C-alpha positions as CSV (number, residue, x, y, z in Angstrom):
1,X,-0.7,6.2,12.1
2,X,-2.4,4.3,14.9
3,X,-2.2,0.8,16.2
4,X,-4.9,-0.2,13.7
5,X,-3.6,1.7,10.7
6,X,-0.2,2.0,9.0
7,X,0.9,4.4,6.3
8,X,3.8,4.1,3.9
9,X,4.8,7.0,1.7
10,X,7.3,6.6,-1.2
11,X,8.2,7.8,-4.6
12,X,7.9,5.3,-7.4
13,X,11.3,5.1,-9.3
14,X,12.3,4.4,-12.8
15,X,13.2,0.9,-11.7
16,X,9.4,0.4,-10.8
17,X,8.4,1.2,-14.4
18,X,7.4,-1.9,-16.3
19,X,5.6,-0.7,-19.4
20,X,6.0,2.0,-22.1
21,X,5.5,5.6,-20.9
22,X,7.0,4.8,-17.5
23,X,3.8,3.0,-16.5
24,X,3.9,1.0,-13.2
25,X,2.5,-2.5,-13.2
26,X,-0.5,-3.1,-10.9
27,X,1.5,-5.9,-9.2
28,X,3.8,-3.2,-7.7
29,X,0.8,-1.8,-5.8
30,X,-0.1,-5.2,-4.6
31,X,3.5,-5.6,-3.3
32,X,3.2,-2.3,-1.4
33,X,-0.2,-3.5,0.1
34,X,1.6,-6.6,1.3
35,X,4.4,-4.5,2.9
36,X,1.8,-2.4,4.7
37,X,-0.1,-5.6,5.8
38,X,3.2,-7.0,7.2
39,X,3.8,-3.9,9.3
40,X,0.2,-3.9,10.6
41,X,0.6,-7.5,11.7
42,X,3.8,-6.6,13.5
43,X,2.2,-3.7,15.3
44,X,-0.8,-5.8,16.3
45,X,0.8,-9.2,17.0
46,X,4.5,-8.8,17.1
47,X,4.8,-11.1,14.1
48,X,4.8,-10.6,10.4
49,X,1.9,-13.0,9.8
50,X,1.1,-14.3,6.3
51,X,-1.1,-12.6,3.8
52,X,-3.6,-15.3,2.9
53,X,-5.5,-13.5,0.2
54,X,-7.0,-10.4,-1.3
55,X,-10.6,-9.7,-2.3
56,X,-12.3,-6.8,-4.1
57,X,-9.2,-5.5,-5.7
58,X,-9.7,-2.4,-7.8
59,X,-7.2,-0.4,-9.9
60,X,-8.7,3.0,-10.5
61,X,-5.9,5.2,-12.0
62,X,-2.5,4.7,-13.6
63,X,0.8,5.2,-11.9
64,X,4.0,6.3,-13.5
65,X,7.7,6.5,-12.5
66,X,8.2,9.6,-10.3
67,X,4.7,9.6,-8.8
68,X,4.5,9.9,-5.0
69,X,2.3,7.4,-3.3
70,X,0.7,6.9,0.1
71,X,-0.3,3.3,0.9
72,X,-2.6,2.7,3.9
73,X,-3.6,-0.5,5.6
74,X,-6.3,-0.5,8.2
75,X,-7.4,-3.3,10.4
76,X,-11.2,-3.8,10.1
77,X,-11.7,-7.1,12.0
78,X,-9.5,-9.2,14.3
79,X,-10.4,-12.9,14.6
80,X,-8.7,-15.6,16.6
81,X,-5.9,-15.9,14.0
82,X,-7.2,-13.8,11.1
83,X,-6.7,-10.1,10.5
84,X,-9.1,-8.5,7.9
85,X,-7.7,-5.3,6.4
86,X,-8.6,-2.6,3.9
87,X,-5.9,-1.1,1.6
88,X,-5.8,2.2,-0.2
89,X,-3.1,3.6,-2.5
90,X,-3.3,7.4,-3.1
91,X,-1.2,9.4,-5.5
92,X,-0.4,12.8,-3.9
93,X,2.4,14.3,-6.1
94,X,3.6,14.0,-9.7
95,X,6.7,14.9,-11.5
96,X,6.7,17.8,-14.0
97,X,9.4,16.8,-16.5
98,X,8.2,19.5,-19.0
99,X,9.3,22.1,-16.5
100,X,12.6,20.6,-15.4
101,X,14.1,17.2,-14.4
102,X,13.5,18.0,-10.7
103,X,10.1,19.8,-10.8
104,X,7.1,18.2,-9.2
105,X,3.6,19.3,-8.0
106,X,1.5,18.3,-5.1
107,X,-2.0,17.3,-6.3
108,X,-4.8,19.6,-5.0
109,X,-6.5,16.4,-3.6
110,X,-4.9,13.0,-3.7
111,X,-6.1,10.5,-6.3
112,X,-7.2,7.1,-5.2
113,X,-5.4,4.7,-7.6
114,X,-6.2,1.3,-6.0
115,X,-8.1,-0.3,-3.1
116,X,-8.5,-3.8,-1.8
117,X,-9.5,-5.9,1.1
118,X,-7.3,-8.7,2.4
119,X,-6.8,-11.2,5.2
120,X,-3.6,-12.0,7.0
121,X,-3.2,-15.0,9.4
122,X,-1.0,-15.1,12.5
123,X,-0.3,-18.3,14.3
124,X,-1.7,-18.4,17.9
125,X,1.7,-19.1,19.4
126,X,3.2,-16.0,17.6
127,X,0.6,-13.5,18.7
128,X,1.6,-10.7,21.1
129,X,0.0,-11.2,24.5
130,X,-1.8,-8.2,25.8
C-alpha cells in the first residue's frame, strides 16, 4: 500500500450471499470499491470525501460466499477537488467444501472479478494541507 493506493482483503461471508448457489450480488463489490475510495481520500486529504460516480464498471467473474477477495483503489488523477481512481477486485482464494467445511485453496493466479473507474470529490476546506 502506498499513499496513492489502498488494498483491502476480506473473506465474503454467507451473509453476503444474495442469490442461489451462494452467489454474491455485484452491488457488494461496488460497496467494497466505495470503502476503498473512502480510505484513499482519507490518506490523500484527511477527509472521507464523497464518491460522485463510477464509469466503465465491468463484472468479469462470479463471486460466492467463502471467496477471499482483494480490493484495490488507486489514484490516477488529482484535481482541485476531484480524485479520479481505478478499482480492481481480485479473487485469490476459494473454499473447498467438497474436501471439508474448513478447506480452502489459494488460486495459482488471482482472478480479476471486477474493475471500474470513479471520481470522488473533497471540499477545498477539508483537504489536508501539505
